py3Dmol code that shows the C-alpha trace and the ligand (Angstrom):
import py3Dmol

protein = """\
ATOM      1  CA  MET A   1      -8.528  11.438 -12.157  1.00  0.00           C
ATOM      2  CA  SER A   2      -6.709   8.945 -14.451  1.00  0.00           C
ATOM      3  CA  SER A   3      -8.615   6.988 -16.973  1.00  0.00           C
ATOM      4  CA  SER A   4      -7.698   3.665 -15.190  1.00  0.00           C
ATOM      5  CA  SER A   5      -9.467   5.060 -12.198  1.00  0.00           C
ATOM      6  CA  ARG A   6     -12.737   4.758 -13.984  1.00  0.00           C
ATOM      7  CA  GLN A   7     -12.105   1.178 -14.925  1.00  0.00           C
ATOM      8  CA  THR A   8     -13.223  -1.940 -12.737  1.00  0.00           C
ATOM      9  CA  TYR A   9     -10.628  -3.833 -10.718  1.00  0.00           C
ATOM     10  CA  SER A  10     -11.341  -6.728 -12.976  1.00  0.00           C
ATOM     11  CA  VAL A  11     -10.589  -4.951 -16.237  1.00  0.00           C
ATOM     12  CA  ARG A  12      -7.467  -3.487 -14.714  1.00  0.00           C
ATOM     13  CA  ALA A  13      -6.352  -6.949 -13.472  1.00  0.00           C
ATOM     14  CA  LYS A  14      -6.761  -8.367 -16.966  1.00  0.00           C
ATOM     15  CA  ASN A  15      -4.719  -5.620 -18.607  1.00  0.00           C
ATOM     16  CA  HIS A  16      -2.095  -5.025 -16.054  1.00  0.00           C
ATOM     17  CA  PRO A  17       1.595  -6.088 -17.017  1.00  0.00           C
ATOM     18  CA  ASN A  18       2.649  -6.408 -13.209  1.00  0.00           C
ATOM     19  CA  HIS A  19       1.731  -9.763 -11.749  1.00  0.00           C
ATOM     20  CA  LEU A  20       1.443  -8.534  -8.270  1.00  0.00           C
ATOM     21  CA  VAL A  21      -0.869  -5.709  -9.258  1.00  0.00           C
ATOM     22  CA  ARG A  22      -3.077  -8.191 -11.124  1.00  0.00           C
ATOM     23  CA  LYS A  23      -3.127 -10.345  -8.042  1.00  0.00           C
ATOM     24  CA  LEU A  24      -4.034  -7.281  -5.891  1.00  0.00           C
ATOM     25  CA  PHE A  25      -7.002  -6.339  -8.149  1.00  0.00           C
ATOM     26  CA  GLU A  26      -8.091  -9.909  -8.234  1.00  0.00           C
ATOM     27  CA  VAL A  27      -8.130 -10.090  -4.420  1.00  0.00           C
ATOM     28  CA  ALA A  28     -10.114  -6.919  -4.258  1.00  0.00           C
ATOM     29  CA  GLU A  29     -12.634  -8.096  -6.640  1.00  0.00           C
ATOM     30  CA  ALA A  30     -12.975 -11.595  -5.377  1.00  0.00           C
ATOM     31  CA  LYS A  31     -13.551 -10.171  -1.769  1.00  0.00           C
ATOM     32  CA  LYS A  32     -15.303  -7.099  -2.699  1.00  0.00           C
ATOM     33  CA  THR A  33     -13.009  -4.978  -0.580  1.00  0.00           C
ATOM     34  CA  ASN A  34     -10.500  -2.188  -1.119  1.00  0.00           C
ATOM     35  CA  VAL A  35      -9.669  -1.877   2.474  1.00  0.00           C
ATOM     36  CA  THR A  36      -6.062  -2.077   3.772  1.00  0.00           C
ATOM     37  CA  VAL A  37      -6.062  -2.302   7.463  1.00  0.00           C
ATOM     38  CA  SER A  38      -3.060  -0.579   9.197  1.00  0.00           C
ATOM     39  CA  ALA A  39      -2.544  -3.151  11.949  1.00  0.00           C
ATOM     40  CA  ASP A  40      -0.407  -0.869  14.308  1.00  0.00           C
ATOM     41  CA  VAL A  41      -0.578  -3.091  17.402  1.00  0.00           C
ATOM     42  CA  THR A  42       2.371  -3.934  19.464  1.00  0.00           C
ATOM     43  CA  THR A  43       2.383  -7.644  20.125  1.00  0.00           C
ATOM     44  CA  THR A  44       2.354 -10.808  17.792  1.00  0.00           C
ATOM     45  CA  LYS A  45      -0.734 -12.126  19.451  1.00  0.00           C
ATOM     46  CA  GLU A  46      -2.681  -8.998  18.788  1.00  0.00           C
ATOM     47  CA  LEU A  47      -1.430  -8.734  15.219  1.00  0.00           C
ATOM     48  CA  LEU A  48      -2.285 -12.274  14.322  1.00  0.00           C
ATOM     49  CA  ASP A  49      -5.642 -12.205  16.137  1.00  0.00           C
ATOM     50  CA  LEU A  50      -6.483  -9.023  14.249  1.00  0.00           C
ATOM     51  CA  ALA A  51      -5.355 -10.446  10.834  1.00  0.00           C
ATOM     52  CA  ASP A  52      -7.477 -13.561  11.525  1.00  0.00           C
ATOM     53  CA  ARG A  53     -10.620 -11.584  12.485  1.00  0.00           C
ATOM     54  CA  LEU A  54     -10.423  -8.963   9.911  1.00  0.00           C
ATOM     55  CA  GLY A  55      -9.034 -11.293   7.172  1.00  0.00           C
ATOM     56  CA  PRO A  56     -12.290 -11.794   5.342  1.00  0.00           C
ATOM     57  CA  HIS A  57     -12.900  -8.081   4.896  1.00  0.00           C
ATOM     58  CA  ILE A  58      -9.521  -6.762   3.859  1.00  0.00           C
ATOM     59  CA  ALA A  59      -7.540  -6.795   0.572  1.00  0.00           C
ATOM     60  CA  VAL A  60      -4.221  -5.960   2.323  1.00  0.00           C
ATOM     61  CA  ILE A  61      -2.808  -5.815   5.810  1.00  0.00           C
ATOM     62  CA  LYS A  62      -0.375  -3.069   6.443  1.00  0.00           C
ATOM     63  CA  THR A  63       2.220  -3.679   9.236  1.00  0.00           C
ATOM     64  CA  HIS A  64       4.933  -1.664  11.061  1.00  0.00           C
ATOM     65  CA  ILE A  65       6.767  -4.778  12.106  1.00  0.00           C
ATOM     66  CA  ASP A  66       9.379  -2.884  14.088  1.00  0.00           C
ATOM     67  CA  ILE A  67       6.688  -1.751  16.657  1.00  0.00           C
ATOM     68  CA  LEU A  68       6.168  -5.303  17.883  1.00  0.00           C
ATOM     69  CA  SER A  69       7.733  -5.950  21.181  1.00  0.00           C
ATOM     70  CA  ASP A  70       8.061  -9.607  20.518  1.00  0.00           C
ATOM     71  CA  PHE A  71       8.881  -9.964  16.858  1.00  0.00           C
ATOM     72  CA  SER A  72      10.099 -13.389  15.781  1.00  0.00           C
ATOM     73  CA  GLU A  73       9.696 -15.955  13.117  1.00  0.00           C
ATOM     74  CA  GLU A  74       6.530 -16.903  14.623  1.00  0.00           C
ATOM     75  CA  THR A  75       5.094 -13.344  13.695  1.00  0.00           C
ATOM     76  CA  THR A  76       5.898 -13.617  10.042  1.00  0.00           C
ATOM     77  CA  LYS A  77       5.077 -17.390   9.629  1.00  0.00           C
ATOM     78  CA  GLY A  78       1.676 -16.583  11.347  1.00  0.00           C
ATOM     79  CA  LEU A  79       1.048 -13.639   9.050  1.00  0.00           C
ATOM     80  CA  ALA A  80       1.994 -15.545   5.939  1.00  0.00           C
ATOM     81  CA  GLN A  81      -0.381 -18.512   6.935  1.00  0.00           C
ATOM     82  CA  LEU A  82      -3.226 -16.041   7.526  1.00  0.00           C
ATOM     83  CA  ALA A  83      -2.533 -14.236   4.129  1.00  0.00           C
ATOM     84  CA  GLU A  84      -2.974 -17.601   2.459  1.00  0.00           C
ATOM     85  CA  LYS A  85      -6.175 -18.572   4.513  1.00  0.00           C
ATOM     86  CA  HIS A  86      -7.961 -15.271   3.907  1.00  0.00           C
ATOM     87  CA  ASN A  87      -6.489 -14.321   0.535  1.00  0.00           C
ATOM     88  CA  PHE A  88      -4.984 -10.855   1.407  1.00  0.00           C
ATOM     89  CA  LEU A  89      -1.439  -9.381   0.779  1.00  0.00           C
ATOM     90  CA  ILE A  90       0.978  -8.093   3.268  1.00  0.00           C
ATOM     91  CA  PHE A  91       2.398  -4.612   3.037  1.00  0.00           C
ATOM     92  CA  GLU A  92       5.216  -3.642   5.326  1.00  0.00           C
ATOM     93  CA  ASP A  93       5.180   0.179   5.755  1.00  0.00           C
ATOM     94  CA  ARG A  94       8.907   0.367   6.394  1.00  0.00           C
ATOM     95  CA  LYS A  95       9.279   3.662   4.369  1.00  0.00           C
ATOM     96  CA  PHE A  96      12.911   2.889   3.304  1.00  0.00           C
ATOM     97  CA  ILE A  97      14.895   6.229   3.154  1.00  0.00           C
ATOM     98  CA  ASP A  98      18.589   5.690   2.648  1.00  0.00           C
ATOM     99  CA  ILE A  99      21.319   5.248   0.101  1.00  0.00           C
ATOM    100  CA  GLY A 100      20.779   2.353  -2.302  1.00  0.00           C
ATOM    101  CA  ASN A 101      23.413   0.123  -0.773  1.00  0.00           C
ATOM    102  CA  THR A 102      21.878   0.422   2.722  1.00  0.00           C
ATOM    103  CA  VAL A 103      18.310  -0.177   1.671  1.00  0.00           C
ATOM    104  CA  GLN A 104      19.194  -3.244  -0.271  1.00  0.00           C
ATOM    105  CA  LYS A 105      20.430  -4.791   3.047  1.00  0.00           C
ATOM    106  CA  GLN A 106      17.374  -3.504   5.027  1.00  0.00           C
ATOM    107  CA  TYR A 107      15.127  -5.021   2.564  1.00  0.00           C
ATOM    108  CA  HIS A 108      16.616  -8.353   1.790  1.00  0.00           C
ATOM    109  CA  GLY A 109      18.082  -9.911   4.885  1.00  0.00           C
ATOM    110  CA  GLY A 110      18.721  -8.272   8.221  1.00  0.00           C
ATOM    111  CA  VAL A 111      16.937  -9.007  11.373  1.00  0.00           C
ATOM    112  CA  LEU A 112      13.486  -8.260   9.880  1.00  0.00           C
ATOM    113  CA  ARG A 113      13.883 -10.280   6.556  1.00  0.00           C
ATOM    114  CA  ILE A 114      11.276  -8.105   4.943  1.00  0.00           C
ATOM    115  CA  SER A 115      11.646  -9.434   1.549  1.00  0.00           C
ATOM    116  CA  GLU A 116      10.710 -12.935   2.868  1.00  0.00           C
ATOM    117  CA  TRP A 117       7.300 -12.165   3.925  1.00  0.00           C
ATOM    118  CA  ALA A 118       6.145  -8.700   2.793  1.00  0.00           C
ATOM    119  CA  HIS A 119       4.556  -8.654  -0.806  1.00  0.00           C
ATOM    120  CA  ILE A 120       4.516  -4.897  -0.872  1.00  0.00           C
ATOM    121  CA  ILE A 121       7.103  -2.358   0.565  1.00  0.00           C
ATOM    122  CA  ASN A 122       7.366   1.384   0.174  1.00  0.00           C
ATOM    123  CA  CYS A 123      10.142   3.996   0.136  1.00  0.00           C
ATOM    124  CA  SER A 124      10.499   7.733   0.204  1.00  0.00           C
ATOM    125  CA  ILE A 125      12.430   9.150  -2.598  1.00  0.00           C
ATOM    126  CA  LEU A 126      14.145  11.864  -0.534  1.00  0.00           C
ATOM    127  CA  PRO A 127      17.512  10.078  -1.261  1.00  0.00           C
ATOM    128  CA  GLY A 128      16.983  10.414  -4.929  1.00  0.00           C
ATOM    129  CA  GLU A 129      16.439   7.874  -7.755  1.00  0.00           C
ATOM    130  CA  GLY A 130      19.102   5.517  -6.425  1.00  0.00           C
ATOM    131  CA  ILE A 131      16.770   4.203  -3.714  1.00  0.00           C
ATOM    132  CA  VAL A 132      14.151   3.039  -6.262  1.00  0.00           C
ATOM    133  CA  GLN A 133      16.863   1.742  -8.529  1.00  0.00           C
ATOM    134  CA  ALA A 134      18.397  -0.236  -5.686  1.00  0.00           C
ATOM    135  CA  LEU A 135      15.240  -1.879  -4.517  1.00  0.00           C
ATOM    136  CA  ALA A 136      14.150  -2.739  -8.055  1.00  0.00           C
ATOM    137  CA  GLN A 137      17.676  -4.237  -8.623  1.00  0.00           C
ATOM    138  CA  THR A 138      17.482  -6.432  -5.612  1.00  0.00           C
ATOM    139  CA  ALA A 139      14.073  -7.822  -6.688  1.00  0.00           C
ATOM    140  CA  ALA A 140      15.245  -8.301 -10.287  1.00  0.00           C
ATOM    141  CA  ALA A 141      18.470 -10.173  -9.261  1.00  0.00           C
ATOM    142  CA  GLU A 142      18.501 -13.786 -10.577  1.00  0.00           C
ATOM    143  CA  ASP A 143      18.977 -15.142  -6.969  1.00  0.00           C
ATOM    144  CA  PHE A 144      16.173 -13.264  -5.518  1.00  0.00           C
ATOM    145  CA  PRO A 145      13.723 -15.972  -4.583  1.00  0.00           C
ATOM    146  CA  TYR A 146      10.400 -14.106  -4.534  1.00  0.00           C
ATOM    147  CA  GLY A 147      10.405 -12.753  -8.017  1.00  0.00           C
ATOM    148  CA  ARG A 148       7.185 -11.324  -9.380  1.00  0.00           C
ATOM    149  CA  GLU A 149       5.511 -11.777  -6.045  1.00  0.00           C
ATOM    150  CA  ARG A 150       7.031  -8.519  -4.626  1.00  0.00           C
ATOM    151  CA  GLY A 151       6.317  -4.897  -5.338  1.00  0.00           C
ATOM    152  CA  LEU A 152       7.286  -1.310  -4.308  1.00  0.00           C
ATOM    153  CA  LEU A 153       4.977   1.808  -3.559  1.00  0.00           C
ATOM    154  CA  ILE A 154       6.473   5.146  -3.577  1.00  0.00           C
ATOM    155  CA  LEU A 155       5.674   7.441  -0.697  1.00  0.00           C
ATOM    156  CA  ALA A 156       4.622  10.442  -2.903  1.00  0.00           C
ATOM    157  CA  GLU A 157       2.646  12.502  -0.325  1.00  0.00           C
ATOM    158  CA  MET A 158       1.848  12.183   3.329  1.00  0.00           C
ATOM    159  CA  THR A 159      -1.205  12.959   5.377  1.00  0.00           C
ATOM    160  CA  SER A 160       0.575  14.593   8.343  1.00  0.00           C
ATOM    161  CA  LYS A 161       0.028  18.414   8.820  1.00  0.00           C
ATOM    162  CA  GLY A 162       2.883  20.452   7.252  1.00  0.00           C
ATOM    163  CA  SER A 163       4.132  17.513   5.139  1.00  0.00           C
ATOM    164  CA  LEU A 164       7.009  18.332   3.020  1.00  0.00           C
ATOM    165  CA  ALA A 165       6.285  15.577   0.498  1.00  0.00           C
ATOM    166  CA  THR A 166       4.820  18.056  -2.083  1.00  0.00           C
ATOM    167  CA  GLY A 167       5.779  19.957  -5.256  1.00  0.00           C
ATOM    168  CA  ALA A 168       8.940  18.533  -6.957  1.00  0.00           C
ATOM    169  CA  TYR A 169       9.193  15.648  -4.483  1.00  0.00           C
ATOM    170  CA  THR A 170       5.859  14.396  -5.650  1.00  0.00           C
ATOM    171  CA  THR A 171       6.454  14.935  -9.338  1.00  0.00           C
ATOM    172  CA  ARG A 172       9.812  13.238  -9.194  1.00  0.00           C
ATOM    173  CA  SER A 173       7.986  10.239  -7.323  1.00  0.00           C
ATOM    174  CA  VAL A 174       6.074   9.841 -10.643  1.00  0.00           C
ATOM    175  CA  ASP A 175       9.088  10.118 -12.670  1.00  0.00           C
ATOM    176  CA  TYR A 176      10.889   7.370 -10.739  1.00  0.00           C
ATOM    177  CA  ALA A 177       7.837   5.182 -10.706  1.00  0.00           C
ATOM    178  CA  ARG A 178       7.696   5.324 -14.511  1.00  0.00           C
ATOM    179  CA  ARG A 179      11.401   4.450 -14.906  1.00  0.00           C
ATOM    180  CA  TYR A 180      11.120   1.369 -12.685  1.00  0.00           C
ATOM    181  CA  LYS A 181       7.580   0.314 -13.413  1.00  0.00           C
ATOM    182  CA  GLU A 182       8.484  -3.330 -13.482  1.00  0.00           C
ATOM    183  CA  PHE A 183       8.788  -3.162  -9.692  1.00  0.00           C
ATOM    184  CA  VAL A 184       6.953   0.040  -8.723  1.00  0.00           C
ATOM    185  CA  MET A 185       3.243  -0.787  -8.420  1.00  0.00           C
ATOM    186  CA  GLY A 186       2.093   2.778  -7.534  1.00  0.00           C
ATOM    187  CA  PHE A 187       1.991   5.296  -4.829  1.00  0.00           C
ATOM    188  CA  VAL A 188       1.029   5.985  -1.333  1.00  0.00           C
ATOM    189  CA  CYS A 189      -0.446   9.365  -1.819  1.00  0.00           C
ATOM    190  CA  ASN A 190      -3.836  11.386  -1.318  1.00  0.00           C
ATOM    191  CA  ARG A 191      -4.874  11.584  -4.850  1.00  0.00           C
ATOM    192  CA  SER A 192      -4.396  10.222  -8.369  1.00  0.00           C
ATOM    193  CA  LEU A 193      -0.930  11.432  -9.602  1.00  0.00           C
ATOM    194  CA  THR A 194      -0.770  10.159 -13.139  1.00  0.00           C
ATOM    195  CA  ASP A 195      -1.522  13.491 -14.589  1.00  0.00           C
ATOM    196  CA  GLU A 196       1.097  15.494 -12.638  1.00  0.00           C
ATOM    197  CA  PRO A 197       3.026  17.999 -14.577  1.00  0.00           C
ATOM    198  CA  THR A 198       6.252  15.941 -14.636  1.00  0.00           C
ATOM    199  CA  THR A 199       9.369  17.222 -16.349  1.00  0.00           C
ATOM    200  CA  GLU A 200      11.483  14.073 -16.901  1.00  0.00           C
ATOM    201  CA  THR A 201       9.203  11.461 -18.054  1.00  0.00           C
ATOM    202  CA  THR A 202       5.905  11.337 -19.977  1.00  0.00           C
ATOM    203  CA  LYS A 203       2.743   9.262 -19.339  1.00  0.00           C
ATOM    204  CA  SER A 204       2.294   6.182 -21.556  1.00  0.00           C
ATOM    205  CA  GLU A 205      -1.165   5.424 -22.881  1.00  0.00           C
ATOM    206  CA  ASP A 206      -1.532   2.351 -20.762  1.00  0.00           C
ATOM    207  CA  GLU A 207      -0.159   3.762 -17.488  1.00  0.00           C
ATOM    208  CA  ASP A 208      -1.848   2.234 -14.474  1.00  0.00           C
ATOM    209  CA  PHE A 209      -0.285   3.043 -11.107  1.00  0.00           C
ATOM    210  CA  VAL A 210      -2.058   1.831  -7.963  1.00  0.00           C
ATOM    211  CA  VAL A 211      -3.056   4.518  -5.402  1.00  0.00           C
ATOM    212  CA  PHE A 212      -3.105   3.664  -1.730  1.00  0.00           C
ATOM    213  CA  THR A 213      -4.421   6.394   0.550  1.00  0.00           C
ATOM    214  CA  THR A 214      -3.705   6.587   4.206  1.00  0.00           C
ATOM    215  CA  GLY A 215      -5.439   8.695   6.832  1.00  0.00           C
ATOM    216  CA  VAL A 216      -8.843   7.261   6.370  1.00  0.00           C
ATOM    217  CA  ASN A 217     -11.194   7.408   9.398  1.00  0.00           C
ATOM    218  CA  LEU A 218     -14.998   7.559   9.472  1.00  0.00           C
ATOM    219  CA  SER A 219     -15.387   9.132  12.780  1.00  0.00           C
ATOM    220  CA  SER A 220     -12.446  11.576  13.415  1.00  0.00           C
ATOM    221  CA  SER A 221     -10.797  14.519  11.504  1.00  0.00           C
ATOM    222  CA  GLY A 222      -7.454  14.046  12.915  1.00  0.00           C
ATOM    223  CA  ASP A 223      -5.337  13.331  16.031  1.00  0.00           C
ATOM    224  CA  LYS A 224      -3.320  15.459  18.405  1.00  0.00           C
ATOM    225  CA  LEU A 225      -0.049  14.696  16.626  1.00  0.00           C
ATOM    226  CA  GLY A 226      -0.799  16.134  13.170  1.00  0.00           C
ATOM    227  CA  GLN A 227      -2.602  13.305  11.417  1.00  0.00           C
ATOM    228  CA  GLN A 228      -5.343  14.420   9.106  1.00  0.00           C
ATOM    229  CA  TYR A 229      -8.172  12.253   8.166  1.00  0.00           C
ATOM    230  CA  GLN A 230     -10.689  11.944   5.288  1.00  0.00           C
ATOM    231  CA  THR A 231     -13.524   9.593   4.711  1.00  0.00           C
ATOM    232  CA  PRO A 232     -13.559   6.524   2.412  1.00  0.00           C
ATOM    233  CA  GLN A 233     -15.799   8.334   0.003  1.00  0.00           C
ATOM    234  CA  SER A 234     -13.491  11.365  -0.419  1.00  0.00           C
ATOM    235  CA  ALA A 235     -10.417   9.203  -0.550  1.00  0.00           C
ATOM    236  CA  VAL A 236     -11.832   7.041  -3.376  1.00  0.00           C
ATOM    237  CA  ALA A 237     -13.266  10.163  -5.200  1.00  0.00           C
ATOM    238  CA  ARG A 238      -9.852  11.699  -5.283  1.00  0.00           C
ATOM    239  CA  GLY A 239      -8.334   8.552  -6.752  1.00  0.00           C
ATOM    240  CA  ALA A 240      -7.577   6.013  -3.992  1.00  0.00           C
ATOM    241  CA  ASP A 241      -7.776   2.477  -5.273  1.00  0.00           C
ATOM    242  CA  PHE A 242      -7.091   1.169  -1.704  1.00  0.00           C
ATOM    243  CA  ILE A 243      -8.097   2.939   1.448  1.00  0.00           C
ATOM    244  CA  ILE A 244      -5.769   2.463   4.554  1.00  0.00           C
ATOM    245  CA  ALA A 245      -7.450   2.748   7.911  1.00  0.00           C
ATOM    246  CA  GLY A 246      -5.659   2.071  11.172  1.00  0.00           C
ATOM    247  CA  ARG A 247      -7.292   3.183  14.416  1.00  0.00           C
ATOM    248  CA  GLY A 248     -10.467   3.781  12.860  1.00  0.00           C
ATOM    249  CA  ILE A 249     -10.711  -0.181  12.571  1.00  0.00           C
ATOM    250  CA  TYR A 250      -8.373  -1.621  15.139  1.00  0.00           C
ATOM    251  CA  ALA A 251      -9.245   0.809  18.052  1.00  0.00           C
ATOM    252  CA  ALA A 252     -13.055   0.569  17.390  1.00  0.00           C
ATOM    253  CA  PRO A 253     -15.078  -1.057  20.135  1.00  0.00           C
ATOM    254  CA  ASP A 254     -15.698  -3.844  17.639  1.00  0.00           C
ATOM    255  CA  PRO A 255     -12.992  -3.970  15.019  1.00  0.00           C
ATOM    256  CA  VAL A 256     -14.773  -6.650  12.788  1.00  0.00           C
ATOM    257  CA  GLU A 257     -17.848  -4.380  12.660  1.00  0.00           C
ATOM    258  CA  ALA A 258     -15.733  -1.365  11.854  1.00  0.00           C
ATOM    259  CA  ALA A 259     -13.865  -3.346   9.083  1.00  0.00           C
ATOM    260  CA  LYS A 260     -17.234  -4.266   7.457  1.00  0.00           C
ATOM    261  CA  GLN A 261     -18.265  -0.632   7.636  1.00  0.00           C
ATOM    262  CA  TYR A 262     -15.176   0.526   5.749  1.00  0.00           C
ATOM    263  CA  GLN A 263     -15.431  -2.265   3.351  1.00  0.00           C
ATOM    264  CA  LYS A 264     -18.954  -1.388   2.606  1.00  0.00           C
ATOM    265  CA  GLN A 265     -18.295   2.295   2.105  1.00  0.00           C
ATOM    266  CA  GLY A 266     -15.134   1.851   0.379  1.00  0.00           C
ATOM    267  CA  TRP A 267     -16.660  -0.483  -2.069  1.00  0.00           C
ATOM    268  CA  GLU A 268     -19.808   1.655  -2.749  1.00  0.00           C
ATOM    269  CA  ALA A 269     -17.471   4.598  -3.390  1.00  0.00           C
ATOM    270  CA  TYR A 270     -15.448   2.486  -5.823  1.00  0.00           C
ATOM    271  CA  LEU A 271     -18.682   1.321  -7.590  1.00  0.00           C
ATOM    272  CA  SER A 272     -19.988   4.903  -7.948  1.00  0.00           C
ATOM    273  CA  ARG A 273     -16.549   6.037  -9.351  1.00  0.00           C
ATOM    274  CA  VAL A 274     -16.407   3.249 -11.983  1.00  0.00           C
ATOM    275  CA  GLY A 275     -20.147   3.959 -12.776  1.00  0.00           C
ATOM    276  CA  SER A 276     -21.627   0.607 -11.861  1.00  0.00           C
TER     277      SER A 276
END
"""
ligand_1 = """\
22
BMP
P -4.297 5.763 11.550
O -5.402 5.288 10.606
O -4.393 5.007 12.757
O -4.100 7.114 11.672
O -2.987 5.137 10.852
C -2.290 5.512 9.763
C -1.281 4.590 9.223
O -0.957 5.090 8.020
C -0.032 4.609 10.223
O 0.420 3.353 10.110
C 0.869 5.462 9.539
O 2.297 5.128 9.716
C 0.467 5.452 7.976
N 0.664 6.604 7.270
C -0.003 7.712 7.452
O -0.853 7.812 8.410
N 0.194 8.907 6.632
C 1.127 8.765 5.669
O 1.179 9.786 5.024
C 1.832 7.716 5.398
C 1.495 6.578 6.174
O 2.160 5.313 5.900
"""
view = py3Dmol.view(width=600, height=400)
view.addModel(protein, "pdb")
view.setStyle({"model": 0}, {"cartoon": {"style": "trace"}})
view.addModel(ligand_1, "xyz")
view.setStyle({"model": 1}, {"stick": {}})
view.zoomTo()
view.show()
């Protein structure tokens, strides 16, 4: 567990050099929630309804925008309005994984125009350092209009059975995060990674990467396709700053009630970790 994991979101918000991370911690503190809902529904109406109903209980909405059958500008405009209304951030779980030149075009422009509406994106480092360099370069360009309002999470581990995102892949994730920390906010992973035995970089005193943990579910231990779940308590105890739940919330009989439950449990686990 990193030392920053023992600090409150407000303290971390105050000290963090990254504007978007500060905003993220401020949202969590203001709304008393560390829940990210993974809104894996397949129509714009369902997505916007869900975002509006769950908005008060979440810090972040995570999308897979390419699973919508009717994606249009209405989708992203609607999401952006709801993000303003309810004070949450938008995370597009696109998992970029290609050479730098390609991911720059996939991120900024293209049919999905991800940079326009997603505060947070993520990438795999399977292609090597160039993917992180490329995305960071796009966001740092003088003509990039969204400046400090954008950030990247490195997919350092996965929750699926037999995942190969382990060992050197995971430690390199930490190395690349350190090298591009102006744009890299943290990781999607299952535990705090800041004390990994890296070979190429060393941890700085004030290192504070944000940990998003997927595969959180209160009533199931997995699905039939290799997904593996843990509870909000165990995720937070292992270092999650934000817990990501999909079916546990949106497929519950009452998604709002479910979101409240994840919010309560995630928040209590956080309070117990920081000792308040
Ligand atoms: P659910 O809680 O319904 O299992 O959904 C999990 C969500 O998190 C999905 O959107 C999936 O793509 C994502 N995810 C994951 O489950 N494991 C990972 O390692 C990384 C992910 O992004």
